C-alpha positions as CSV (number, residue, x, y, z in Angstrom):
1,M,5.3,13.7,-16.8
2,N,2.3,14.2,-15.2
3,S,1.8,12.4,-11.8
4,P,-1.2,12.1,-9.6
5,L,0.4,15.0,-7.3
6,A,1.9,17.1,-9.9
7,N,-0.7,20.0,-10.6
8,W,-1.3,20.1,-6.7
9,R,0.9,21.9,-4.1
10,P,0.4,22.7,-0.7
11,G,-1.1,25.9,0.2
12,T,-1.8,26.9,-3.4
13,S,-5.2,28.3,-4.5
14,G,-6.3,25.1,-6.7
15,V,-5.0,24.2,-10.0
16,T,-6.7,22.5,-12.7
17,A,-5.7,19.6,-15.2
18,T,-5.4,22.6,-17.4
19,G,-4.1,24.9,-15.1
20,R,-6.7,27.3,-14.4
21,D,-8.4,28.0,-10.9
22,S,-10.4,25.1,-9.9
23,A,-14.1,26.3,-8.7
24,P,-15.5,24.4,-5.7
25,P,-19.2,23.3,-5.7
26,T,-21.6,26.3,-5.8
27,S,-24.3,24.7,-3.6
28,P,-23.1,24.9,0.5
29,K,-25.5,22.0,0.9
30,G,-23.6,19.9,-1.2
31,K,-20.1,21.5,-0.2
32,W,-18.8,18.4,1.2
33,L,-20.2,15.5,-1.0
34,P,-17.3,15.1,-3.3
35,L,-15.0,14.6,-0.2
36,V,-17.5,11.9,1.0
37,A,-17.3,10.4,-2.5
38,T,-13.7,10.3,-2.7
39,C,-13.1,9.3,0.9
40,L,-15.8,6.3,0.3
41,G,-13.2,5.7,-2.6
42,T,-10.0,5.8,-0.7
43,F,-11.8,3.6,2.2
44,M,-12.8,0.7,-0.1
45,L,-9.4,0.3,-2.3
46,L,-7.3,0.5,0.9
47,V,-9.2,-1.9,3.1
48,Y,-8.9,-4.2,0.3
49,A,-5.2,-4.4,0.7
50,T,-5.9,-6.0,4.6
51,I,-9.5,-7.4,4.7
52,V,-8.5,-10.7,3.3
53,T,-5.6,-11.3,5.8
54,V,-7.6,-12.8,8.6
55,A,-9.8,-15.0,6.2
56,L,-6.7,-16.8,4.6
57,P,-7.2,-20.2,6.4
58,R,-10.9,-20.1,5.5
59,I,-10.2,-19.5,2.0
60,A,-7.7,-22.1,1.8
61,D,-10.2,-24.7,3.0
62,D,-13.0,-23.6,0.6
63,L,-10.9,-23.6,-2.3
64,H,-8.4,-26.0,-1.5
65,A,-5.7,-23.4,-2.0
66,G,-1.8,-24.1,-1.2
67,F,0.4,-21.8,0.5
68,G,1.7,-20.0,-2.4
69,A,-1.7,-19.4,-4.0
70,L,-2.8,-17.6,-0.7
71,Q,0.1,-15.4,-0.9
72,W,-0.8,-14.5,-4.7
73,V,-4.6,-13.8,-2.9
74,V,-2.8,-11.1,-0.9
75,D,-0.1,-9.9,-3.3
76,V,-1.3,-9.8,-6.4
77,Y,-3.6,-6.6,-5.2
78,T,-0.7,-4.7,-3.9
79,L,1.4,-5.5,-7.0
80,A,-1.2,-3.9,-9.1
81,L,-1.4,-1.0,-6.9
82,A,2.5,-0.7,-6.7
83,G,3.1,-1.2,-10.4
84,L,0.4,1.0,-11.9
85,L,0.1,3.8,-9.9
86,L,2.6,6.3,-11.4
87,G,1.3,5.1,-15.3
88,M,-2.2,6.0,-14.0
89,G,-1.4,9.3,-13.2
90,S,-0.5,10.0,-17.1
91,L,-3.9,8.2,-17.9
92,G,-6.0,10.8,-15.4
93,D,-4.1,13.7,-17.6
94,N,-5.1,12.4,-21.0
95,F,-8.7,10.8,-20.0
96,G,-9.6,13.0,-17.5
97,R,-9.3,12.3,-13.9
98,K,-13.3,12.5,-12.5
99,R,-13.7,10.1,-15.8
100,L,-10.5,7.7,-14.7
101,Y,-12.0,7.5,-11.2
102,V,-15.4,6.3,-12.1
103,L,-14.4,3.8,-14.4
104,G,-11.8,2.6,-11.8
105,L,-14.7,2.4,-9.5
106,M,-17.6,0.4,-11.6
107,V,-14.6,-2.0,-12.5
108,F,-13.8,-2.5,-8.8
109,T,-17.3,-2.9,-8.1
110,V,-17.5,-6.0,-10.7
111,A,-14.1,-7.1,-9.7
112,T,-15.2,-7.5,-5.8
113,L,-18.6,-9.0,-6.9
114,L,-16.4,-11.8,-8.9
115,C,-14.1,-12.3,-5.6
116,G,-17.3,-13.5,-3.8
117,L,-18.4,-15.4,-6.6
118,A,-15.0,-17.0,-7.0
119,R,-15.3,-21.4,-6.9
120,N,-11.4,-22.0,-7.5
121,V,-8.5,-20.1,-6.2
122,E,-7.3,-19.4,-9.6
123,V,-10.4,-17.0,-10.5
124,L,-10.0,-15.4,-7.1
125,I,-6.6,-14.5,-8.0
126,A,-7.4,-12.9,-11.2
127,A,-10.3,-10.8,-9.7
128,R,-8.0,-9.8,-7.0
129,A,-5.7,-8.5,-9.7
130,T,-8.6,-6.8,-11.6
131,Q,-9.4,-5.1,-8.1
132,G,-6.0,-3.9,-8.0
133,I,-5.7,-2.4,-11.1
134,A,-8.9,-0.6,-11.1
135,G,-7.6,0.6,-7.5
136,A,-4.5,1.8,-8.6
137,A,-6.7,4.1,-11.3
138,M,-8.9,5.3,-8.2
139,F,-5.7,6.3,-6.0
140,A,-3.9,8.0,-8.7
141,T,-7.0,10.4,-9.0
142,L,-8.4,10.9,-5.5
143,L,-5.9,13.5,-4.4
144,P,-6.2,15.7,-7.4
145,L,-10.0,15.5,-7.4
146,I,-10.0,16.5,-3.8
147,G,-8.1,19.5,-5.2
148,L,-9.9,20.5,-7.9
149,S,-13.1,20.4,-5.4
150,Y,-11.9,22.8,-2.7
151,S,-9.8,25.4,-2.3
152,G,-8.2,27.7,1.0
153,R,-8.9,26.2,4.3
154,D,-11.7,23.9,3.0
155,R,-8.7,22.2,1.2
156,A,-7.0,21.7,4.2
157,R,-9.4,20.1,5.8
158,A,-10.4,17.9,3.3
159,F,-6.8,16.7,2.6
160,A,-6.9,15.7,6.6
161,I,-10.2,14.5,6.9
162,W,-9.0,12.4,3.8
163,G,-5.8,11.2,5.5
164,S,-7.4,10.1,8.8
165,V,-10.1,8.0,6.5
166,A,-7.0,6.3,4.8
167,G,-5.4,5.4,7.9
168,A,-8.5,4.1,9.4
169,A,-9.1,1.6,6.6
170,A,-6.2,-0.9,7.5
171,G,-7.7,-1.1,11.0
172,I,-11.0,-1.5,10.1
173,G,-10.1,-4.0,7.3
174,N,-8.9,-6.5,9.6
175,V,-11.9,-6.3,11.9
176,A,-14.4,-6.2,9.5
177,G,-12.6,-9.1,7.7
178,G,-12.5,-11.3,10.9
179,M,-16.0,-10.5,12.0
180,L,-17.8,-11.3,8.5
181,T,-15.2,-14.6,8.2
182,Q,-16.6,-15.9,11.5
183,L,-20.1,-14.9,11.5
184,L,-21.2,-15.4,7.8
185,S,-18.1,-16.5,5.6
186,W,-15.1,-15.3,3.8
187,Q,-17.2,-14.4,0.6
188,W,-19.1,-11.6,2.7
189,I,-16.1,-9.7,2.9
190,F,-16.7,-9.1,-0.7
191,Y,-20.4,-9.0,-1.3
192,G,-20.9,-6.8,1.6
193,A,-19.0,-4.1,-0.2
194,V,-20.8,-4.5,-3.3
195,P,-23.8,-2.0,-2.8
196,I,-21.1,0.3,-1.0
197,C,-19.0,0.5,-4.2
198,A,-22.1,0.8,-6.6
199,A,-23.4,3.7,-4.2
200,T,-19.9,5.7,-4.1
201,T,-20.0,5.1,-8.6
202,V,-23.3,7.0,-8.6
203,L,-22.6,9.6,-5.9
204,S,-18.9,10.3,-7.8
205,A,-20.2,10.5,-11.0
206,K,-22.8,13.4,-9.9
207,V,-21.0,15.2,-7.5
208,L,-17.3,15.3,-8.3
209,V,-16.0,18.2,-10.3
210,G,-15.0,17.4,-14.1
211,D,-11.6,18.3,-15.3
212,S,-10.4,18.9,-18.7
213,S,-8.0,16.3,-20.3
214,T,-4.4,17.6,-20.9
215,P,-3.2,15.2,-23.6
216,S,0.2,14.0,-23.4
217,K,2.2,10.8,-24.2
218,V,1.5,8.2,-21.7
219,D,5.0,6.1,-21.1
220,G,3.3,2.9,-22.1
221,W,6.7,1.1,-22.0
222,G,7.7,2.2,-18.6
223,I,4.5,0.9,-17.3
224,V,4.6,-2.4,-18.8
225,T,8.4,-2.9,-18.0
226,F,8.1,-1.6,-14.3
227,T,4.6,-3.7,-13.7
228,L,6.0,-7.1,-15.2
229,A,9.1,-6.8,-13.5
230,A,7.7,-6.3,-10.0
231,V,5.3,-9.4,-11.0
232,G,8.4,-11.7,-12.2
233,I,10.2,-11.0,-9.0
234,T,7.4,-11.6,-6.4
235,F,6.6,-14.9,-8.6
236,G,10.1,-15.9,-8.2
237,F,10.3,-15.4,-4.3
238,I,6.6,-17.1,-4.1
239,R,7.1,-20.0,-6.4
240,G,10.6,-20.3,-5.2
241,G,9.6,-20.7,-1.4
242,E,7.3,-23.3,-2.5
243,K,8.7,-25.4,-4.8
244,G,12.2,-25.0,-4.0
245,W,14.9,-22.5,-5.5
246,G,16.0,-24.5,-8.3
247,D,12.4,-24.8,-9.4
248,V,12.7,-23.9,-13.3
249,P,9.7,-21.4,-13.3
250,A,10.8,-19.7,-10.3
251,L,14.5,-19.1,-11.7
252,I,12.4,-18.1,-14.8
253,G,10.4,-15.4,-12.8
254,F,13.6,-13.8,-11.5
255,I,15.5,-13.8,-14.7
256,V,12.5,-12.1,-16.7
257,G,12.1,-9.7,-13.6
258,V,15.6,-8.5,-13.7
259,L,15.8,-8.2,-17.3
260,L,12.5,-6.3,-17.4
261,L,13.7,-3.8,-14.8
262,I,17.0,-3.4,-17.1
263,M,14.4,-2.8,-19.9
264,F,12.5,-0.2,-17.4
265,V,15.6,1.9,-17.0
266,L,16.5,2.2,-20.6
267,A,13.1,2.9,-21.4
268,E,12.8,5.8,-19.1
269,R,16.4,7.0,-20.4
270,A,14.7,6.9,-23.9
271,V,11.2,8.5,-23.9
272,E,10.6,11.9,-24.0
273,Q,8.2,12.0,-21.0
274,P,9.3,9.1,-18.6
275,M,6.6,7.9,-15.9
276,I,9.7,8.7,-13.2
277,P,12.6,10.9,-14.1
278,L,15.9,9.2,-13.6
279,E,17.8,12.4,-12.5
280,L,15.6,12.0,-9.2
281,F,17.4,8.9,-8.5
282,R,20.7,11.2,-8.2
283,K,19.3,12.9,-5.3
284,R,20.3,11.5,-1.7
285,A,17.3,13.0,-0.4
286,F,15.0,11.4,-3.0
287,D,16.9,7.7,-2.2
288,G,16.6,8.0,1.4
289,M,12.7,8.7,1.1
290,L,12.2,5.7,-1.0
291,I,14.2,3.4,0.8
292,A,12.3,4.3,4.2
293,S,9.0,4.2,2.3
294,C,9.5,0.8,1.2
295,G,11.3,-0.6,4.0
296,Y,9.1,0.5,6.8
297,Y,6.0,-0.8,5.2
298,L,7.5,-4.1,4.4
299,A,8.8,-4.5,8.0
300,A,5.2,-3.1,9.8
301,Y,3.2,-5.1,7.5
302,G,4.7,-7.7,5.4
303,F,4.5,-10.5,8.3
304,L,0.4,-10.0,8.8
305,P,-0.6,-12.7,6.6
306,V,1.6,-15.4,8.4
307,L,0.8,-14.1,11.6
308,S,-3.0,-14.3,10.7
309,I,-2.3,-18.2,9.9
310,W,-0.3,-18.8,13.1
311,L,-2.8,-17.3,15.7
312,Q,-5.7,-19.3,13.7
313,N,-3.9,-22.7,13.0
314,S,-1.3,-22.9,15.8
315,V,-2.8,-21.2,18.6
316,Q,-6.7,-22.2,17.5
317,L,-8.1,-18.6,17.8
318,S,-11.2,-17.4,15.8
319,S,-11.1,-15.3,12.8
320,F,-12.6,-12.7,15.0
321,A,-10.4,-12.7,17.8
322,T,-7.5,-12.9,15.3
323,S,-8.6,-9.7,13.8
324,L,-8.8,-8.1,17.3
325,V,-5.0,-9.3,17.9
326,I,-3.8,-7.8,14.7
327,T,-5.7,-4.4,15.4
328,V,-3.8,-3.7,18.4
329,Q,-1.2,-2.3,15.9
330,P,-3.0,0.3,13.8
331,L,-4.6,1.3,17.3
332,A,-0.8,2.2,18.5
333,F,-0.5,4.0,14.8
334,F,-3.5,6.1,15.3
335,A,-2.6,6.8,19.1
336,T,0.9,7.8,17.9
337,S,-0.4,9.9,14.9
338,A,-2.7,11.9,17.2
339,L,-0.7,12.4,20.4
340,V,2.6,13.7,18.3
341,G,1.6,14.0,14.8
342,S,1.8,17.7,14.5
343,A,5.1,17.7,16.1
344,L,6.6,15.3,13.9
345,H,6.5,18.0,11.0
346,R,8.5,20.2,13.0
347,L,11.5,17.4,13.1
348,P,14.3,16.4,10.9
349,A,13.1,14.1,8.3
350,R,15.8,11.9,9.3
351,F,14.5,11.4,12.7
352,T,11.0,10.9,11.3
353,L,11.5,8.8,8.1
354,G,14.8,7.1,9.6
355,G,14.1,6.7,13.1
356,G,10.6,5.5,12.5
357,S,11.7,2.7,10.4
358,V,14.4,1.7,12.7
359,I,11.9,1.5,15.7
360,V,9.7,-0.5,13.5
361,G,12.6,-2.6,13.0
362,I,12.9,-3.1,16.9
363,G,9.2,-3.8,17.1
364,N,10.0,-6.8,14.9
365,L,12.7,-7.9,17.5
366,A,10.4,-7.7,20.1
367,L,7.9,-10.0,18.1
368,L,11.0,-12.8,18.5
369,T,9.7,-14.1,21.7
370,V,7.5,-16.1,19.8
371,G,7.9,-19.9,21.0
372,P,6.3,-23.4,20.4
373,G,4.1,-22.7,24.0
374,S,3.6,-18.9,23.2
375,S,0.2,-17.3,22.7
376,W,-1.5,-13.8,21.5
377,P,-0.5,-11.8,24.4
378,T,3.5,-12.6,23.2
379,L,2.4,-10.4,20.2
380,L,1.5,-7.4,22.2
381,P,4.7,-5.7,22.6
382,G,6.1,-6.0,19.1
383,L,3.0,-4.9,17.4
384,V,2.6,-1.8,19.5
385,I,6.2,-0.8,18.6
386,T,5.6,-1.5,15.2
387,G,2.5,0.8,15.3
388,V,4.2,3.3,16.7
389,G,7.2,3.4,14.4
390,A,4.5,3.5,11.5
391,G,2.6,5.9,13.4
392,I,6.1,8.4,13.1
393,V,6.7,7.7,9.4
394,S,3.2,8.0,7.8
395,P,2.0,11.4,8.7
396,V,4.9,13.1,7.4
397,L,6.1,11.0,4.4
398,P,3.8,13.1,1.9
399,A,5.5,16.1,2.6
400,I,8.8,14.9,2.9
401,A,8.3,13.0,-0.3
402,M,7.4,16.0,-2.1
403,S,10.1,18.0,-0.6
404,S,12.5,15.4,-1.8
405,A,12.8,16.7,-5.3
406,P,12.9,19.8,-7.1
407,P,9.2,21.5,-7.2
408,S,8.6,20.6,-10.7
409,H,8.7,16.9,-10.1
410,S,7.5,17.0,-6.3
411,G,3.8,15.4,-7.7
412,V,6.0,12.6,-9.1
413,A,8.2,12.2,-5.8
414,A,5.0,11.9,-3.8
415,A,3.5,9.2,-6.2
416,A,6.9,7.4,-6.2
417,A,6.5,7.5,-2.5
418,N,3.1,5.6,-2.3
419,S,4.1,3.1,-5.4
420,A,7.0,2.5,-3.0
421,R,5.0,1.6,-0.3
422,Q,3.1,-0.9,-1.8
423,L,5.9,-2.5,-3.9
424,G,7.7,-2.7,0.1
425,L,4.3,-4.7,0.9
426,S,4.0,-6.8,-2.0
427,L,7.8,-7.9,-1.6
428,G,7.3,-8.5,2.5
429,I,4.2,-10.5,2.0
430,A,6.4,-12.7,-0.8
431,V,9.8,-13.0,1.0
432,L,8.4,-13.2,4.7
433,G,6.0,-15.9,3.6
434,T,8.6,-17.6,1.6
435,V,11.0,-17.7,4.8
436,F,7.7,-18.8,7.1
437,H,6.8,-21.6,4.4
438,Q,10.5,-23.2,4.6
439,Y,9.0,-24.2,8.4
440,V,5.5,-24.2,8.0
441,P,4.6,-26.8,4.7
442,G,1.4,-26.8,2.8
443,T,-0.9,-24.2,4.5
444,G,0.4,-25.8,8.1
445,T,-2.6,-27.5,9.1
446,T,-0.6,-30.6,10.0
447,A,2.5,-28.5,11.2
448,S,3.8,-28.3,14.9
449,R,3.8,-25.7,17.2
450,L,7.6,-25.8,16.8
451,A,7.6,-25.6,13.2
452,Y,5.1,-22.3,13.6
453,A,7.2,-20.6,16.1
454,N,10.6,-21.3,14.3
455,G,8.7,-19.9,10.7
456,L,7.3,-17.2,12.2
457,D,10.6,-16.1,14.2
458,A,12.3,-16.2,11.3
459,A,10.1,-14.1,9.2
460,F,10.4,-11.2,12.3
461,L,14.0,-11.7,12.2
462,L,13.9,-10.7,8.4
463,A,11.7,-8.0,8.9
464,A,13.7,-6.4,11.7
465,V,16.7,-6.5,9.3
466,V,15.0,-4.6,6.7
467,G,13.1,-2.3,9.0
468,L,16.9,-1.3,10.7
469,V,18.6,-1.5,7.8
470,S,16.3,0.9,5.7
471,G,15.9,3.0,8.8
472,V,19.6,3.5,9.1
473,S,20.1,3.9,5.3
474,A,17.1,7.0,5.6
475,I,19.3,8.8,8.7
476,W,22.5,8.7,6.5
477,L,20.7,9.9,3.1
478,L,18.5,12.4,5.0
479,G,21.2,13.7,7.1
480,T,21.2,17.0,5.8
481,R,17.4,17.4,5.6
482,G,15.2,19.8,7.6
483,P,11.2,19.5,8.8
484,A,9.0,17.7,6.8
485,G,8.0,20.0,3.8
486,Q,11.0,22.3,4.2
487,L,13.6,22.4,1.6
488,T,17.1,22.9,3.1
489,G,19.2,24.1,0.2
490,S,19.3,21.9,-2.7
491,A,17.1,18.6,-3.3
492,A,20.2,16.5,-4.1
């Protein structure tokens, strides 16, 4: 199966979807316009994973949304990214990557406008799901499109710039969400992006390098069963946390999700070109990489929605002040990446992926100091430590992912790592939100400060366990791996 990265390898001269050398733009003046187009798309799709976090209390008030609905406003977007990313790589091979990227941008623009126009939470959730589907189409085609547009040193520079933009999106999303919500309204976190999305669509259609599609069989059963399995299990957690674990729809969600997961495995064994070859799961390095990818992202970012609700409803901070507090974490992330990013690539994978995940878990333990009388400064040490841990894992994850599988499947492995991260975030928001909801009913507007503190501490404790267990597991499974991107013997 061809994945979003299947035709690109670090250090190669550039390969198109048809296997021929790609030709960079001929005009020196417009040389970097394709990078601008892809970076703008990257920024928009990743910023919408975080920009709604600070706006949740306002959305709850305006749309009369319950706690479970608020979880879906955040979660349905990341679920779509996680469930469809691998499958969209196959669609790009058949449809053409530029064509799919531009189509994704067009749908993303319309969905973003519909989010702002939503007058009830059901419409908002549906529009967010559409955003996520379009975002998956964009995310799956971005790196191949950059690879098609540049070669040699220009390609290395382009990927480095792209990585910086991707990393900045989360922090800027928090600040922009808080500022727009406080100064205007939560709707403007969507309205403000519409002209940018429209301009990016026009620019992309004009400057991106077209690629010839390579017809192949799309693993439709794999895409459908995996995506619906993730939705069913997530629905079970959110519904069970809101209505009780004996709730029939919650139980049905769990059962259907597990059955679909089994069907996914059976489908991958049966189809000629599976979305992800099952033999990869027999490789310790690949399993360790996936566990770390999912675990560190869950532990580092899954608690942010409930943290935002605590800061605004219990501590009584404004939307903008809340966004500034949360931004401490991405600042620590960027500082870590900038200071030691290059050195991380020379360390064994178990120290970076495994050790970084453990540090994220320790950061969650540091957040357990929240009490009934606590305010925002209590959070700072834990936010810094979780940011440092994430800043150790993220810079080396793509290279380690690609080296965790044989060269023929390195692109699939890299795409799987991105899917695992988004799935970890989706499950984290669902599970940690469910734990928090056991102490803080409804949207928390009448809950006591003690209830808030207990709920937040319970969420931090579970996140700490996930971070520590995933980190230790990755250290064990990656025990024989060398530095990031370097194969030490077999990939097994």
